[in-house]
C-alpha positions as CSV (number, residue, x, y, z in Angstrom):
1,M,0.0,-0.1,0.0
2,K,1.1,3.5,-1.0
3,E,2.3,5.7,1.9
4,S,0.1,8.0,1.4
5,L,-3.1,5.7,1.2
6,W,-1.5,4.1,4.5
7,N,-1.6,7.4,6.4
8,I,-5.4,7.4,5.8
9,V,-5.8,3.8,7.5
10,E,-3.5,4.4,10.4
11,G,-5.4,8.2,11.0
12,M,-2.4,10.5,10.3
13,E,-4.6,11.7,7.8
14,T,-7.6,13.0,8.2
15,A,-10.7,14.5,5.8
16,P,-10.4,18.2,5.2
17,R,-13.1,20.1,5.3
18,E,-16.3,19.5,2.6
19,E,-16.0,22.7,1.1
20,T,-12.1,22.6,0.7
21,A,-11.1,21.8,-2.7
22,G,-9.3,18.2,-1.5
23,Y,-12.3,17.5,-0.1
24,A,-13.4,15.1,-2.8
25,K,-9.6,13.9,-3.3
26,F,-9.6,12.6,-0.1
27,V,-12.5,10.7,-0.7
28,E,-11.8,8.5,-3.4
29,R,-8.1,7.6,-2.0
30,C,-9.9,6.7,1.7
31,D,-12.5,4.3,-0.6
32,R,-9.2,3.2,-2.5
33,A,-7.3,2.4,0.9
34,L,-10.6,0.4,2.5
35,A,-10.9,-1.7,-0.7
36,I,-6.9,-3.0,-0.3
37,V,-7.6,-3.6,3.2
38,V,-10.7,-5.5,3.0
39,L,-9.5,-7.1,-0.3
40,A,-6.5,-8.5,1.8
41,I,-8.5,-10.3,4.5
42,D,-9.4,-14.0,4.6
43,P,-13.3,-14.2,3.2
44,A,-13.9,-16.4,6.3
45,L,-12.9,-13.3,8.8
46,L,-15.4,-10.9,7.2
47,Y,-17.8,-11.2,9.6
48,L,-15.1,-9.5,11.8
49,I,-15.7,-6.0,10.6
50,G,-19.4,-6.2,9.5
51,E,-20.0,-3.4,7.3
52,P,-17.0,-1.1,7.0
53,T,-17.1,2.4,5.9
54,D,-13.9,3.6,7.4
55,P,-10.4,1.9,6.1
56,K,-9.2,3.2,9.9
57,E,-12.2,1.5,11.9
58,V,-11.2,-1.8,10.3
59,W,-7.8,-1.5,10.6
60,T,-8.5,-0.8,14.7
61,K,-10.7,-4.0,14.8
62,L,-8.1,-6.3,13.0
63,E,-5.7,-5.2,15.5
64,N,-7.6,-5.6,18.3
65,Q,-8.4,-9.1,17.2
66,F,-4.7,-10.2,16.3
67,Q,-2.2,-7.8,17.6
68,K,-2.4,-9.8,20.9
69,K,-0.6,-12.3,22.0
70,P,-1.3,-15.8,20.1
71,W,-1.8,-18.0,22.7
72,A,-4.2,-15.8,24.5
73,N,-6.3,-15.2,20.5
74,K,-6.3,-19.2,21.0
75,L,-7.4,-19.7,24.4
76,S,-10.6,-17.0,23.8
77,M,-11.9,-18.9,20.7
78,R,-11.5,-21.9,22.7
79,R,-13.4,-20.4,25.7
80,K,-16.2,-19.0,23.0
81,L,-16.1,-22.9,21.3
82,H,-16.5,-24.7,24.5
83,S,-19.5,-21.9,26.1
84,L,-21.2,-22.3,22.9
85,R,-24.6,-24.3,22.8
86,L,-27.4,-24.8,20.8
87,K,-30.7,-23.7,23.0
88,E,-33.7,-25.5,22.7
89,G,-36.0,-23.6,19.9
90,D,-32.9,-21.6,18.3
91,S,-32.1,-22.4,14.4
92,V,-29.3,-25.0,13.7
93,Q,-28.1,-23.1,10.8
94,D,-27.3,-20.6,12.8
95,H,-25.5,-22.3,15.4
96,I,-23.5,-24.4,12.9
97,K,-22.7,-21.1,11.4
98,Q,-21.3,-19.9,14.6
99,L,-19.4,-22.8,14.9
100,T,-18.0,-22.5,11.3
101,E,-16.7,-18.8,12.3
102,I,-15.1,-20.2,15.1
103,F,-13.2,-23.2,13.3
104,N,-11.9,-20.5,10.7
105,A,-10.8,-18.5,13.4
106,L,-8.8,-20.9,14.8
107,S,-7.5,-22.2,11.2
108,V,-6.3,-18.7,10.7
109,M,-4.1,-18.8,14.3
110,E,-2.6,-21.9,13.2
111,A,-4.5,-23.7,15.6
112,P,-6.9,-25.8,13.5
113,L,-9.2,-28.5,14.4
114,S,-9.7,-32.0,12.5
115,E,-12.7,-33.0,10.7
116,E,-13.0,-35.3,13.5
117,D,-13.0,-32.8,16.7
118,R,-15.8,-30.5,14.4
119,V,-18.0,-32.8,14.6
120,I,-17.3,-33.8,18.3
121,Y,-17.6,-30.1,19.0
122,L,-20.8,-29.5,17.1
123,L,-22.5,-32.9,18.2
124,A,-21.5,-31.9,21.9
125,S,-22.6,-28.5,21.4
126,L,-26.8,-29.6,21.3
127,P,-29.2,-30.0,23.0
128,E,-31.0,-33.4,25.0
129,S,-34.0,-33.3,22.8
130,F,-31.3,-34.0,19.6
131,G,-30.1,-37.2,21.9
132,V,-31.6,-39.9,19.9
133,L,-29.9,-38.9,16.7
134,V,-26.5,-38.1,18.3
135,T,-26.9,-41.8,19.7
136,A,-27.3,-43.0,16.3
137,L,-24.2,-41.6,14.9
138,E,-22.1,-42.4,17.6
139,A,-23.6,-46.0,17.2
140,S,-21.6,-46.0,13.7
141,S,-18.0,-46.9,13.1
142,I,-16.5,-44.2,10.9
143,V,-16.7,-40.8,11.9
144,P,-18.9,-39.0,9.7
145,T,-18.3,-35.9,7.7
146,M,-19.4,-32.2,9.2
147,D,-21.4,-32.4,5.8
148,V,-23.3,-35.4,6.9
149,V,-23.8,-34.5,10.4
150,T,-25.1,-30.6,9.2
151,E,-27.4,-32.4,6.9
152,R,-28.7,-35.1,9.7
153,L,-29.1,-32.0,12.0
154,L,-31.2,-29.8,9.6
155,H,-32.8,-33.0,8.5
156,E,-34.2,-33.1,12.1
157,E,-34.8,-29.9,12.8
158,Q,-37.8,-29.8,10.1
159,K,-39.1,-33.2,11.5
160,K,-39.5,-31.4,15.3
161,R,-41.1,-28.1,13.5
162,E,-43.1,-30.4,12.0
163,K,-44.5,-32.3,14.9
164,E,-44.6,-29.5,16.9
165,E,-47.6,-28.1,14.3
166,S,-49.2,-31.3,14.0
167,P,-51.2,-31.2,17.3
168,Q,-52.0,-28.1,16.4
169,D,-53.7,-28.4,13.2
170,E,-55.5,-31.8,14.9
171,K,-56.7,-29.5,17.3
172,A,-58.6,-27.3,15.0
173,M,-59.5,-30.1,13.1
174,M,-61.7,-31.3,16.3
175,S,-62.9,-28.4,16.9
176,Q,-64.9,-28.0,14.0
177,P,-68.7,-29.0,13.9
178,R,-69.7,-32.3,13.0
179,K,-71.5,-31.3,10.5
180,F,-68.2,-29.1,8.5
181,Y,-67.0,-32.8,7.8
182,E,-70.4,-34.2,6.4
183,H,-70.8,-35.1,2.8
184,C,-73.9,-35.6,0.3
185,Y,-73.5,-37.7,-1.7
186,H,-76.9,-36.9,-3.8
187,C,-76.7,-33.2,-4.0
188,G,-72.6,-33.0,-3.6
189,K,-73.2,-30.4,-0.7
190,Q,-71.4,-30.7,2.3
191,G,-73.6,-30.5,6.0
192,H,-75.7,-33.4,5.9
193,L,-75.9,-36.8,4.7
194,K,-77.4,-38.4,1.7
195,R,-80.2,-39.6,4.1
196,D,-80.9,-35.8,5.5
197,C,-80.4,-34.4,2.1
198,P,-83.7,-32.0,1.7
199,G,-83.6,-32.6,-2.0
200,L,-84.0,-35.8,-1.8
201,R,-86.7,-35.8,1.1
202,G,-88.3,-33.7,-1.4
203,E,-88.1,-36.4,-4.4
204,W,-89.4,-38.6,-1.8
205,G,-92.8,-36.3,-1.2
206,K,-93.5,-35.5,-4.9
207,G,-93.7,-39.4,-5.5
208,K,-95.4,-40.3,-2.7
209,R,-97.9,-37.7,-3.7
210,K,-98.2,-38.7,-7.3
211,Y,-98.1,-42.4,-5.5
212,E,-101.0,-41.0,-3.6
213,A,-102.9,-39.7,-6.7
214,H,-102.6,-42.7,-8.2
215,K,-104.2,-44.8,-5.9
216,A,-107.1,-42.3,-5.6
217,A,-107.8,-42.5,-9.3
218,N,-108.0,-46.3,-9.3
219,D,-109.9,-46.7,-6.1
220,D,-112.5,-44.3,-7.9
221,D,-112.2,-46.2,-11.0
222,D,-113.1,-49.4,-8.9
223,C,-116.1,-47.9,-6.9
224,D,-118.1,-46.7,-10.5
225,A,-117.1,-50.3,-11.6
């Protein structure tokens, strides 16, 4: 990085007043310095700087994070790793993301964790509700990969959500009146059965009246005879 840009990063050169002629030029150089610093950061560690707007602020954050003694940084990351636990109801995906960020930070500090250790830390951080899945994975003689464990955990989380939603749906269905489920195979409408269909009763009434009228006419003919 050129010395002129480095002065901005270290805060030795500050912005002139906006109304001055050199302000626009300073903003241009400041943006260039910010781009150089951000592009030099490992993508796995970009979460440390948030949404950067000032190169000096970014550099200060990096100094605070990595200018400590190496063993102190490792200790800090290990403490985070050991204390991180997934709480009931929290997102499994967000939890795995947090763990991955710590794994990546340790790798940058030259203290990487093996694939097996990553899987162990992940499984050890789960609540008791995932006990059946953890037991099933433990039964395997081969340590599963992080990708396999992640896939199984996300699938298990989806099953738990569906199970929690299912009783509510059943309760809502049970609260519906019985007639809500009745279906008439005569008129095709809901709310009654075929034997109670008003249309069918009307047809039976018409038929009965026709039968009685026909019977009465026959009786009259017999009397005349």
